Residue frames as qw, qx, qy, qz and C-alpha x, y, z in Angstrom:
[[0.667, 0.416, -0.128, 0.605, -16.89, 9.21, 4.24],
 [0.485, -0.768, -0.226, 0.352, -14.98, 11.09, 6.95],
 [0.303, 0.942, -0.070, 0.127, -12.67, 13.10, 4.65],
 [0.385, -0.751, 0.527, 0.102, -9.38, 11.70, 5.97],
 [0.849, 0.405, -0.338, 0.021, -6.62, 9.65, 4.37],
 [0.533, -0.671, 0.514, -0.041, -3.85, 7.57, 5.92],
 [0.278, 0.465, -0.826, -0.153, -1.22, 4.95, 5.11],
 [0.905, -0.116, 0.068, -0.403, -2.74, 1.46, 4.98],
 [0.956, -0.084, 0.172, 0.224, 0.46, -0.45, 4.25],
 [0.099, 0.850, -0.493, -0.155, 4.21, 0.02, 3.69],
 [0.973, 0.033, 0.180, 0.142, 6.30, -2.62, 1.95],
 [0.030, -0.848, 0.475, 0.234, 10.05, -2.57, 1.37],
 [0.957, 0.173, 0.158, 0.169, 12.25, -4.56, -1.00],
 [0.248, -0.752, 0.444, 0.420, 15.87, -4.43, -2.08],
 [0.862, 0.495, 0.070, 0.091, 17.72, -5.07, -5.31],
 [0.631, -0.386, 0.302, 0.601, 21.41, -5.39, -6.00],
 [0.395, 0.884, -0.030, -0.248, 22.58, -2.69, -8.41],
 [0.550, 0.656, -0.495, 0.151, 26.26, -3.58, -8.67],
 [0.752, -0.043, -0.553, 0.355, 28.97, -5.29, -6.66],
 [0.316, 0.010, -0.428, 0.847, 29.21, -2.19, -4.46],
 [0.283, -0.019, 0.152, -0.947, 25.68, -0.72, -4.35],
 [0.020, 0.383, 0.923, 0.003, 22.07, -1.68, -3.75],
 [0.241, -0.295, -0.265, -0.886, 18.64, -0.12, -4.26],
 [0.090, 0.286, 0.798, -0.523, 15.85, 0.20, -1.69],
 [0.255, -0.273, -0.517, -0.770, 12.25, 0.42, -2.83],
 [0.140, 0.234, 0.736, -0.619, 9.12, 1.12, -0.79],
 [0.189, -0.394, -0.678, -0.591, 5.50, 0.73, -1.82],
 [0.133, 0.108, 0.490, -0.855, 2.89, 2.85, -0.07],
 [0.140, -0.483, -0.802, -0.323, -0.83, 2.04, 0.04],
 [0.120, -0.058, 0.241, -0.961, -3.22, 4.89, 0.88],
 [0.134, -0.496, -0.858, -0.013, -6.67, 4.40, 2.44],
 [0.236, -0.542, -0.090, -0.801, -9.51, 6.76, 3.21],
 [0.340, -0.338, 0.550, -0.683, -11.23, 6.84, 6.60],
 [0.876, 0.016, 0.190, -0.443, -13.35, 3.83, 5.61],
 [0.560, -0.365, 0.708, 0.228, -10.27, 1.86, 4.47],
 [0.744, 0.606, 0.280, 0.031, -11.08, 2.13, 0.76],
 [0.642, -0.047, 0.257, 0.720, -8.07, 2.63, -1.53],
 [0.102, 0.907, 0.135, -0.386, -7.39, 6.20, -2.65],
 [0.679, 0.346, 0.302, 0.573, -6.02, 7.13, -6.06],
 [0.268, 0.761, 0.117, 0.580, -4.37, 10.42, -7.03],
 [0.537, -0.837, -0.035, 0.097, -3.03, 11.11, -3.52],
 [0.405, 0.735, -0.407, 0.361, 0.34, 12.88, -3.40],
 [0.866, -0.455, -0.119, 0.174, 2.65, 11.01, -1.01],
 [0.185, 0.843, -0.397, 0.312, 5.65, 12.92, 0.38],
 [0.936, -0.297, -0.103, 0.158, 8.37, 10.73, 1.86],
 [0.009, 0.863, -0.496, 0.094, 11.91, 11.03, 3.16],
 [0.918, 0.078, -0.326, 0.211, 14.63, 8.37, 2.90],
 [0.338, -0.851, 0.375, -0.146, 17.06, 8.44, 5.83],
 [0.811, 0.297, -0.452, 0.221, 20.44, 6.76, 5.78],
 [0.753, -0.472, -0.262, 0.376, 22.78, 6.03, 8.68],
 [0.471, 0.109, -0.004, 0.876, 24.85, 9.01, 7.58],
 [0.001, 0.621, 0.470, -0.628, 21.84, 11.19, 8.56],
 [0.064, 0.118, -0.444, -0.886, 21.37, 12.36, 4.99],
 [0.462, 0.446, 0.659, -0.392, 17.76, 12.67, 3.94],
 [0.042, -0.036, 0.672, 0.738, 16.35, 12.34, 0.46],
 [0.490, 0.366, 0.417, -0.673, 12.80, 13.62, -0.09],
 [0.013, -0.020, -0.841, -0.541, 10.81, 11.76, -2.76],
 [0.534, 0.243, 0.304, -0.750, 7.21, 12.17, -3.88],
 [0.001, 0.082, 0.909, 0.408, 4.87, 9.85, -5.74],
 [0.547, 0.029, 0.020, -0.836, 1.19, 9.80, -6.70],
 [0.488, 0.027, 0.847, -0.210, -1.03, 6.80, -5.96],
 [0.181, 0.000, -0.758, -0.627, -2.57, 4.90, -8.84],
 [0.618, -0.258, -0.278, -0.689, -6.18, 3.71, -9.03],
 [0.778, -0.221, -0.583, 0.078, -5.29, 0.85, -6.64],
 [0.475, -0.871, -0.002, -0.126, -4.12, 3.41, -4.05],
 [0.849, -0.299, 0.163, 0.404, -0.45, 2.46, -4.47],
 [0.402, 0.875, -0.247, 0.107, 2.74, 4.30, -5.36],
 [0.912, -0.157, -0.023, 0.378, 6.40, 3.35, -5.17],
 [0.043, 0.952, -0.297, 0.050, 9.56, 5.30, -4.32],
 [0.943, 0.018, -0.092, 0.320, 13.16, 4.16, -4.53],
 [0.190, -0.909, 0.361, 0.090, 16.65, 5.14, -3.45],
 [0.934, 0.286, -0.077, 0.200, 19.58, 3.79, -5.42],
 [0.450, 0.658, -0.376, 0.473, 23.33, 3.90, -5.16],
 [0.643, -0.696, 0.203, -0.247, 23.38, 2.81, -1.54],
 [0.173, 0.606, -0.767, 0.121, 26.79, 1.52, -0.49],
 [0.788, -0.099, -0.601, -0.091, 26.96, -2.19, 0.26],
 [0.334, 0.099, -0.649, 0.676, 28.47, -1.15, 3.61],
 [0.398, -0.165, 0.197, -0.881, 25.10, 0.35, 4.58],
 [0.083, 0.094, 0.976, -0.180, 23.00, -2.27, 6.38],
 [0.080, 0.649, 0.756, 0.001, 19.64, -0.50, 6.09],
 [0.008, -0.157, -0.088, -0.984, 17.80, 2.70, 5.25],
 [0.105, 0.492, 0.750, -0.429, 14.47, 4.00, 6.55],
 [0.033, -0.369, -0.470, -0.801, 11.60, 5.57, 4.67],
 [0.021, 0.423, 0.619, -0.662, 9.21, 7.88, 6.51],
 [0.079, 0.654, 0.593, 0.462, 5.90, 9.11, 5.11],
 [0.186, -0.106, -0.253, 0.944, 5.86, 12.84, 5.88],
 [0.367, 0.345, 0.187, -0.844, 2.56, 13.89, 4.26],
 [0.267, 0.379, 0.836, 0.292, -0.40, 12.69, 2.22],
 [0.166, 0.383, 0.041, -0.908, -2.23, 15.30, 0.15],
 [0.087, 0.374, 0.824, 0.418, -5.50, 15.12, -1.74],
 [0.219, -0.239, -0.074, -0.943, -8.06, 17.89, -2.33],
 [0.664, -0.372, -0.169, -0.626, -10.98, 17.74, 0.12],
 [0.889, -0.259, -0.363, 0.107, -9.13, 15.29, 2.42],
 [0.200, -0.840, 0.436, -0.254, -6.91, 15.78, 5.42],
 [0.598, 0.292, -0.720, 0.198, -4.03, 13.54, 6.41],
 [0.727, -0.580, 0.119, -0.348, -4.65, 11.58, 9.62],
 [0.394, 0.524, -0.735, 0.175, -1.20, 10.18, 10.53],
 [0.420, -0.292, 0.700, -0.498, -2.50, 8.68, 13.78],
 [0.869, 0.195, 0.224, -0.397, -4.56, 6.29, 11.62],
 [0.451, 0.581, -0.661, -0.151, -1.50, 4.94, 9.74],
 [0.802, -0.265, 0.499, -0.193, -1.16, 1.17, 10.05],
 [0.345, 0.472, -0.764, -0.272, 0.44, -1.86, 8.45],
 [0.897, -0.122, -0.046, -0.423, -1.56, -5.09, 8.40],
 [0.913, 0.134, -0.354, 0.154, 1.44, -7.41, 8.17],
 [0.646, -0.754, 0.006, 0.116, 3.35, -5.61, 10.91],
 [0.786, 0.101, 0.047, 0.608, 6.65, -5.01, 9.09],
 [0.200, 0.337, -0.062, 0.918, 6.35, -1.27, 9.79],
 [0.005, -0.409, -0.620, 0.669, 4.39, 1.09, 12.02],
 [0.312, 0.751, 0.577, 0.074, 2.56, 2.49, 8.99],
 [0.048, 0.986, -0.036, -0.158, 4.62, 5.68, 9.01],
 [0.034, 0.763, -0.635, -0.117, 8.23, 4.43, 8.82],
 [0.996, 0.063, 0.057, -0.007, 9.68, 1.27, 7.35],
 [0.297, -0.688, 0.614, 0.248, 13.27, 0.07, 7.60],
 [0.879, 0.448, -0.121, -0.107, 14.55, -1.58, 4.44],
 [0.598, -0.579, 0.524, 0.180, 17.48, -3.87, 5.17],
 [0.314, 0.587, -0.659, -0.349, 20.08, -4.83, 2.59]]
């Protein structure tokens, strides 16, 4: 064990909320330095919209190393929003953002764009 943690996958989905709004959701998977899943990690993220507003959201990974954050009330006129992982925190581990990755390639492991 090397004592580091990083993002192992980011996934984004959308849901229609009403005729004028939609919801973006992102799932974050956290790995340790040996690519094992990590539970109980605090994930700090920021949603960014085209209007340059930012919305910080935190979640804690479950035993499968996964947590989910969402942003609702997005105007149907907004084509996409982006989620950026700002920090991973877990006692006795350090965050290694350079190790972030995404196996399926729909993000760079740090930021994902969720399109309406």
